[in-house]
C-alpha positions as CSV (number, residue, x, y, z in Angstrom):
1,M,0.0,0.0,0.0
2,I,1.1,3.5,-0.8
3,K,0.0,6.5,1.2
4,I,0.2,10.1,-0.1
5,T,-0.3,13.1,2.2
6,F,-0.8,16.4,0.4
7,A,0.9,18.9,2.7
8,G,0.8,21.8,0.2
9,A,-0.6,23.0,-3.1
10,A,-3.8,21.1,-2.2
11,G,-6.8,23.4,-3.0
12,E,-4.3,26.2,-3.6
13,V,-1.6,27.0,-6.1
14,T,1.7,27.5,-4.2
15,G,3.6,25.4,-1.6
16,S,3.9,22.1,-3.5
17,K,4.6,19.4,-1.0
18,H,3.5,15.8,-1.2
19,L,4.7,13.0,1.1
20,I,4.7,9.4,-0.1
21,E,5.0,6.6,2.4
22,F,5.9,3.1,1.1
23,K,7.2,0.1,3.1
24,G,8.4,2.2,5.9
25,K,10.1,4.8,3.7
26,K,9.1,8.4,3.2
27,I,9.7,10.4,0.0
28,L,8.8,14.0,-0.4
29,L,7.7,15.2,-3.9
30,D,8.7,18.9,-3.9
31,C,9.1,21.1,-0.9
32,G,7.8,24.5,-2.0
33,M,7.1,27.8,-0.3
34,F,3.5,28.9,0.2
35,Q,3.1,32.5,-1.2
36,G,0.3,34.7,0.0
37,R,-0.7,36.7,3.0
38,R,2.3,37.2,5.3
39,K,0.9,35.7,8.5
40,E,-0.7,32.8,6.7
41,A,2.4,32.1,4.7
42,A,4.6,32.2,7.8
43,V,2.5,29.5,9.5
44,K,2.1,27.2,6.5
45,N,5.8,27.4,5.6
46,A,6.9,26.4,9.2
47,E,4.4,23.7,9.9
48,Y,4.5,20.1,8.6
49,P,2.1,17.2,9.1
50,F,5.2,15.0,9.4
51,D,8.6,15.1,11.1
52,P,11.2,16.3,8.6
53,K,13.8,14.0,10.3
54,D,11.8,11.0,9.1
55,V,11.9,11.9,5.4
56,D,14.3,9.6,3.5
57,A,14.6,11.6,0.3
58,V,13.2,14.6,-1.6
59,V,12.4,14.4,-5.4
60,L,12.3,17.9,-6.8
61,S,10.4,18.7,-10.0
62,H,11.9,22.1,-10.7
63,A,13.4,25.2,-9.2
64,H,10.5,27.6,-8.9
65,I,10.2,28.8,-5.3
66,D,6.7,27.5,-4.8
67,H,8.2,24.0,-5.5
68,S,11.7,24.3,-4.0
69,G,11.7,27.3,-1.7
70,N,11.0,25.5,1.6
71,I,13.8,22.9,1.3
72,P,16.1,24.9,3.6
73,M,13.4,24.9,6.2
74,L,13.1,21.2,5.9
75,V,16.8,20.9,6.4
76,K,16.7,23.3,9.3
77,K,14.1,21.1,11.0
78,G,16.3,18.0,10.6
79,F,16.1,16.5,7.1
80,E,19.4,15.0,6.2
81,G,18.7,12.9,3.1
82,P,19.4,13.4,-0.6
83,I,17.6,15.9,-2.8
84,Y,17.2,14.5,-6.3
85,S,16.8,16.9,-9.2
86,T,18.0,17.5,-12.8
87,F,21.4,19.2,-13.1
88,A,19.9,22.4,-14.3
89,T,17.4,22.5,-11.4
90,R,20.3,22.0,-9.0
91,D,22.3,24.8,-10.6
92,L,19.3,27.2,-10.5
93,C,18.5,26.4,-6.9
94,N,22.1,27.4,-6.0
95,Y,21.0,30.9,-6.7
96,M,17.2,30.7,-6.0
97,L,17.5,29.3,-2.4
98,R,20.3,31.7,-1.5
99,D,18.2,34.6,-2.8
100,S,15.1,33.4,-0.9
101,A,17.1,33.3,2.4
102,Y,18.4,36.8,1.7
103,I,14.8,38.1,1.1
104,Q,13.6,36.5,4.3
105,E,16.4,38.1,6.3
106,R,15.7,41.5,4.8
107,E,12.0,41.2,5.4
108,A,12.7,40.3,9.1
109,E,14.8,43.4,9.4
110,W,11.9,45.5,7.9
111,L,9.4,43.9,10.3
112,R,11.6,44.6,13.3
113,K,12.1,48.2,12.1
114,K,8.3,48.5,12.0
115,K,8.2,47.0,15.5
116,K,6.1,44.0,14.2
117,K,6.4,40.5,15.5
118,V,9.0,38.3,13.9
119,I,9.0,34.6,14.7
120,D,12.5,33.3,13.8
121,D,11.2,29.7,13.5
122,H,9.3,30.9,10.4
123,L,12.5,31.9,8.7
124,Y,15.6,30.2,7.3
125,N,18.9,31.9,6.7
126,L,21.8,31.6,4.2
127,E,23.5,29.0,6.3
128,D,20.4,26.8,6.1
129,A,20.2,27.3,2.4
130,E,23.9,26.4,1.9
131,K,23.5,23.2,4.0
132,A,20.5,22.2,1.8
133,L,22.4,22.8,-1.4
134,A,25.1,20.4,-0.3
135,Q,22.4,17.6,-0.2
136,F,21.4,18.0,-3.9
137,R,22.1,15.1,-6.3
138,G,21.9,16.0,-10.0
139,I,20.3,13.4,-12.3
140,D,20.1,13.4,-16.2
141,Y,16.8,13.3,-18.0
142,E,15.7,9.7,-18.9
143,Q,18.1,8.2,-16.4
144,S,16.5,5.9,-13.8
145,F,17.8,6.1,-10.2
146,V,17.0,4.5,-6.9
147,V,15.3,6.8,-4.5
148,T,15.0,4.4,-1.6
149,E,14.7,0.6,-1.3
150,G,11.9,-0.5,-3.6
151,V,11.4,2.8,-5.3
152,V,12.9,3.8,-8.7
153,A,12.4,7.2,-10.3
154,C,13.1,8.8,-13.7
155,F,12.9,12.5,-14.8
156,Y,11.4,13.5,-18.2
157,D,11.4,17.0,-19.5
158,A,8.3,19.0,-18.4
159,G,9.0,21.9,-20.8
160,H,7.9,24.4,-18.1
161,I,11.2,26.1,-17.1
162,L,14.9,25.2,-17.5
163,G,15.5,21.9,-15.9
164,S,11.8,21.2,-15.1
165,A,10.8,17.6,-14.9
166,V,7.7,15.3,-14.8
167,V,8.5,12.5,-12.5
168,H,7.9,8.8,-13.0
169,L,8.1,6.5,-10.0
170,I,7.9,2.8,-9.8
171,F,7.1,1.1,-6.4
172,Y,8.0,-2.6,-6.1
173,D,6.9,-4.7,-3.1
174,K,9.3,-7.6,-3.0
175,D,7.1,-9.4,-0.5
176,T,4.1,-9.6,-2.7
177,G,5.7,-9.0,-6.1
178,E,3.3,-6.1,-6.8
179,R,4.3,-3.0,-8.8
180,H,2.7,0.3,-9.0
181,S,3.6,3.3,-11.2
182,L,3.0,6.9,-10.3
183,G,3.4,10.0,-12.4
184,F,3.8,13.5,-11.1
185,T,3.6,16.4,-13.5
186,G,5.2,19.1,-11.2
187,D,4.3,22.1,-13.4
188,L,3.6,21.0,-17.0
189,G,4.8,23.3,-19.8
190,R,3.2,24.2,-23.1
191,P,4.1,22.7,-26.4
192,G,5.4,25.1,-29.1
193,L,7.0,27.6,-26.7
194,P,10.3,29.1,-27.8
195,L,13.6,28.3,-26.0
196,L,12.7,25.1,-24.3
197,R,11.9,21.6,-25.6
198,D,8.2,20.5,-25.6
199,P,7.0,18.4,-22.7
200,Q,8.0,14.7,-22.9
201,M,5.2,12.1,-22.3
202,L,5.3,10.1,-19.1
203,P,5.5,6.3,-19.5
204,K,2.6,4.2,-18.4
205,C,1.2,5.2,-15.0
206,D,-1.4,3.6,-12.6
207,T,-1.8,6.8,-10.7
208,L,-1.2,10.4,-11.9
209,I,-0.8,13.5,-9.7
210,T,-1.3,16.5,-11.9
211,E,-1.2,20.3,-11.5
212,T,-4.3,22.3,-12.5
213,T,-3.1,25.9,-12.4
214,Y,-5.0,26.8,-15.6
215,G,-7.4,23.9,-15.5
216,D,-10.3,26.3,-16.2
217,R,-8.7,28.6,-18.8
218,F,-7.2,28.7,-22.2
219,H,-4.1,30.7,-23.1
220,G,-3.8,33.0,-26.1
221,A,-1.8,31.6,-29.1
222,V,2.0,31.7,-28.6
223,T,2.2,33.3,-32.0
224,T,0.4,36.5,-30.7
225,I,3.0,37.3,-28.1
226,E,5.3,39.4,-30.2
227,E,2.4,41.3,-31.8
228,E,0.9,42.2,-28.4
229,L,4.3,43.1,-26.9
230,E,5.1,45.2,-29.9
231,D,1.9,47.2,-29.5
232,I,2.4,47.7,-25.8
233,V,6.0,48.8,-26.1
234,N,5.3,51.2,-28.9
235,G,2.3,52.7,-27.0
236,V,4.6,53.4,-24.0
237,C,7.2,55.0,-26.3
238,K,4.6,57.4,-27.8
239,K,3.6,58.5,-24.3
240,G,7.3,58.8,-23.2
241,G,6.6,56.7,-20.2
242,K,8.0,53.6,-18.5
243,L,6.9,50.1,-19.0
244,I,7.2,48.1,-15.8
245,I,7.2,44.3,-16.2
246,P,7.0,42.2,-13.0
247,A,8.7,39.0,-14.0
248,F,10.0,35.9,-12.2
249,S,13.8,35.9,-12.4
250,L,13.7,32.3,-13.6
251,E,12.4,31.7,-17.1
252,R,9.9,34.5,-17.6
253,T,12.6,37.2,-17.6
254,Q,14.6,35.3,-20.1
255,E,11.5,34.7,-22.3
256,I,10.7,38.5,-22.3
257,V,14.3,39.4,-23.2
258,Y,14.2,36.8,-26.0
259,H,11.1,38.3,-27.6
260,L,12.3,41.9,-27.1
261,N,15.5,40.8,-28.9
262,L,13.5,39.5,-31.9
263,L,11.4,42.7,-32.0
264,H,14.6,44.8,-31.8
265,K,16.3,42.8,-34.6
266,D,13.3,43.2,-36.8
267,K,13.1,47.0,-36.0
268,K,9.5,46.6,-34.8
269,I,10.2,48.6,-31.6
270,P,12.4,51.8,-31.2
271,E,15.9,51.7,-29.8
272,I,15.0,52.4,-26.1
273,P,16.7,51.5,-22.9
274,I,15.8,48.1,-21.5
275,Y,16.8,47.3,-17.9
276,V,16.7,43.9,-16.2
277,D,16.8,45.1,-12.6
278,S,17.5,41.9,-10.7
279,P,20.8,40.4,-9.6
280,L,19.1,37.0,-9.5
281,S,17.9,37.4,-13.1
282,G,21.5,38.0,-14.2
283,N,22.7,34.9,-12.3
284,V,19.9,32.7,-13.7
285,T,20.6,33.9,-17.2
286,E,24.2,32.6,-16.8
287,V,22.8,29.2,-15.8
288,F,20.6,29.2,-18.9
289,R,23.7,29.7,-21.1
290,G,25.3,26.7,-19.3
291,H,22.5,24.2,-20.1
292,P,22.0,24.0,-23.9
293,E,20.7,20.4,-23.5
294,C,17.4,21.9,-22.3
295,F,16.7,24.1,-25.3
296,D,14.7,23.8,-28.4
297,K,17.0,23.3,-31.4
298,E,15.0,25.5,-33.8
299,T,15.2,28.6,-31.5
300,Y,18.1,29.0,-29.1
301,R,20.7,27.1,-31.1
302,E,19.8,29.1,-34.1
303,F,21.0,32.2,-32.2
304,L,24.2,30.4,-31.1
305,D,25.0,29.2,-34.6
306,Q,24.8,32.8,-35.7
307,G,27.0,34.0,-32.9
308,D,24.3,36.0,-31.2
309,N,23.3,36.1,-27.5
310,P,19.5,36.0,-27.2
311,F,19.8,37.3,-23.6
312,G,22.0,40.3,-24.3
313,F,21.7,42.9,-27.1
314,G,21.9,46.6,-28.0
315,S,20.2,48.7,-25.4
316,L,19.7,45.9,-22.8
317,K,21.4,46.3,-19.5
318,Y,21.4,44.1,-16.4
319,I,21.3,46.0,-13.2
320,R,23.0,44.5,-10.1
321,D,24.0,47.5,-7.9
322,V,21.3,49.0,-5.6
323,A,22.5,52.6,-6.5
324,D,22.0,51.9,-10.2
325,S,18.5,50.5,-9.5
326,K,17.5,53.6,-7.6
327,A,19.0,55.8,-10.4
328,L,16.3,54.4,-12.7
329,N,13.7,56.5,-10.8
330,D,15.4,59.7,-12.1
331,K,15.9,58.7,-15.7
332,P,13.3,60.0,-18.1
333,G,11.2,57.6,-20.3
334,P,10.6,55.9,-22.5
335,M,12.2,52.8,-21.1
336,I,11.4,49.2,-20.1
337,I,12.2,47.9,-16.6
338,I,11.9,44.1,-16.0
339,S,12.2,43.3,-12.3
340,A,11.3,40.6,-9.8
341,S,9.3,39.3,-8.1
342,G,6.7,38.2,-10.6
343,M,3.8,38.4,-8.2
344,C,5.1,41.8,-6.8
345,E,5.5,40.4,-3.3
346,H,9.2,41.1,-2.7
347,G,12.2,42.6,-4.4
348,R,13.0,45.7,-6.4
349,I,9.7,45.6,-8.4
350,L,8.0,47.1,-5.3
351,H,10.1,50.2,-5.6
352,H,9.4,50.6,-9.3
353,L,5.7,50.2,-8.8
354,K,5.8,52.7,-6.0
355,N,7.5,55.2,-8.2
356,N,5.5,54.6,-11.4
357,L,2.0,53.4,-10.7
358,Q,0.6,56.9,-10.2
359,G,1.8,58.2,-13.6
360,H,-0.7,58.2,-16.5
361,E,2.2,58.0,-19.0
362,N,3.4,54.7,-17.5
363,S,2.2,51.1,-18.0
364,V,2.5,47.8,-16.1
365,L,2.6,44.5,-18.0
366,F,1.8,41.2,-16.3
367,V,3.2,38.2,-18.0
368,G,2.6,35.4,-15.4
369,Y,0.3,33.9,-12.9
370,Q,-0.7,36.2,-10.0
371,G,-1.6,34.3,-6.8
372,E,-4.6,35.1,-4.6
373,H,-4.0,38.0,-2.2
374,T,-0.7,39.0,-3.9
375,L,-0.1,42.7,-4.8
376,G,0.2,41.6,-8.5
377,R,-3.3,40.1,-8.4
378,K,-4.7,43.2,-6.8
379,I,-3.2,45.5,-9.4
380,R,-4.1,43.2,-12.3
381,D,-7.7,43.0,-11.1
382,G,-8.1,46.7,-11.0
383,E,-7.8,47.6,-7.3
384,S,-6.9,51.2,-6.5
385,P,-5.3,52.3,-4.3
386,V,-3.0,49.5,-3.4
387,N,-0.7,49.3,-0.4
388,I,3.1,49.2,-1.0
389,F,5.4,49.3,2.0
390,G,2.3,50.1,4.1
391,D,1.3,53.2,2.1
392,P,-1.6,53.6,-0.4
393,Y,-0.8,54.3,-4.1
394,K,-3.5,55.1,-6.7
395,V,-3.2,53.0,-9.9
396,K,-3.2,55.5,-12.8
397,A,-0.8,53.6,-15.0
398,E,-2.3,51.5,-17.8
399,I,-2.4,47.8,-16.9
400,F,-1.8,45.1,-19.5
401,S,-1.6,41.3,-19.3
402,I,-0.3,38.7,-21.8
403,D,-1.5,35.3,-20.8
404,A,0.2,33.7,-23.8
405,F,3.5,34.1,-21.9
406,S,2.5,31.5,-19.4
407,A,4.8,28.5,-19.1
408,H,1.9,26.5,-17.6
409,A,-0.2,24.1,-19.7
410,D,-3.7,25.4,-20.1
411,R,-6.9,23.3,-19.9
412,S,-6.6,21.9,-23.4
413,D,-2.9,21.1,-23.0
414,L,-3.5,19.3,-19.7
415,L,-6.4,17.3,-21.1
416,D,-4.4,16.3,-24.2
417,Y,-1.4,15.3,-22.1
418,I,-3.3,13.2,-19.6
419,H,-5.3,11.4,-22.3
420,K,-2.1,10.3,-24.0
421,I,-0.7,8.6,-20.8
422,E,-1.4,4.9,-20.9
423,G,-2.9,2.9,-18.0
424,V,-4.0,5.7,-15.7
425,K,-6.7,4.5,-13.3
426,K,-6.6,7.3,-10.7
427,I,-6.0,11.0,-11.2
428,I,-5.3,13.3,-8.3
429,L,-5.6,17.1,-8.8
430,V,-3.2,19.5,-7.0
431,H,-1.7,22.9,-7.5
432,G,-4.8,24.8,-8.5
433,E,-7.4,27.2,-7.0
434,E,-10.6,25.6,-5.9
435,E,-12.7,26.8,-8.9
436,S,-10.1,25.8,-11.4
437,Q,-9.8,22.3,-9.9
438,G,-13.6,21.8,-9.8
439,K,-14.0,22.7,-13.5
440,F,-11.1,20.5,-14.5
441,K,-12.4,17.6,-12.6
442,D,-15.7,18.0,-14.4
443,A,-13.9,18.0,-17.8
444,L,-12.0,14.9,-16.9
445,E,-15.2,13.1,-15.8
446,E,-17.0,14.2,-19.0
447,S,-14.2,12.6,-21.0
448,G,-14.8,9.3,-19.3
449,R,-12.4,9.4,-16.3
450,K,-14.0,7.8,-13.3
451,D,-11.6,8.1,-10.4
452,V,-10.6,11.8,-10.1
453,Q,-9.9,13.2,-6.6
454,I,-9.1,16.6,-5.2
455,P,-7.4,16.3,-1.8
456,K,-7.6,18.9,0.9
457,R,-4.6,20.2,2.6
458,N,-2.9,17.5,4.8
459,E,-5.4,14.9,3.6
460,T,-4.0,11.4,3.0
461,I,-5.0,9.2,0.1
462,E,-4.2,5.5,0.0
463,I,-3.5,3.8,-3.3
């Protein structure tokens, strides 16, 4: 018998964390950070329905913080086992987890300055992150490896971000001779996106755990991205304003830069300053250049063959120094500023929004998912004023959103992928908001799937 406890991303999008128990062994699929209201996040990220000391291994699907960001906390609380991931995920986490620790330490300083309560047990520091990084074990795609006794796993390319994987696990009970195969999508990518390879199909699975982030929605066509981006950039240039793009340092920033490069080469947008204001984005971009095995041959390698760099061109500048970041406030438009975090919860993007939201000549472009209760969701949904650093700011800038940038499979992509996997008897839906999961469950059942379950947080399912 296999037991799975859904300790995160159950009925919600962030905080992916699923504990598998088999023959006395415990394996954790992902260990992500919950992102949302500060107090709720602090509690959810510090509490576990299991003892971290008892976990034998972590199998990590990819480096996004809502899948990897709580690993240092797991280590801080006593986990000492291996963390299995692809090599690219390991290299990305080297920066992502250190950056996460830095953000938490800075936020704690800010809370103390505001004389608000800080519970140290809800935080991890750089030392915790470095200890966790020492426990990573890089594995190639399509290379089977033993996770624990009786459990073998294999990574296949998820096509979501650099190094992302769908995970195939085989459980063998030597006492009974029974085998059970389980697939975990992590976050599934979209076919046809530039830069990365398309998602690889999972082998035959008895049980499938799948994300449902966009289980109730359809994305715009990938082919419309550059046309929409061209119109937005040219509109901002005519007004002489600043285009602020909140973007995750990992993947989304590189995609935006890639498309701006193409528009720049084709002379479809003016020669204007473009700033990537995020030290982490610069580090992540270097990791991208070090992992050509993850890229789509028809796109990225075409640039390399021509001797071009798709992540650095003409008027593009990467900002690392704080003083240079602050100096952008005094520079006149037009210009483009790409900055993290993608949901506007932390980082330098908050300063750029504070300084530009109230200008009619400016624009904000959202290019990724905005979680419930995040500042990004509030701005995108039309709230005004919004609070930044505790002060209200009216939203006078023009707000845009391009869903086609999403690296998540949409409803049709998910249905198509699931229906192509052979042997699936049970489907478990995670990583989605309640409404999205309910609608996706209905779609699966209408297509003939009989055993579809939506676990609640900390619920255990036996298979």
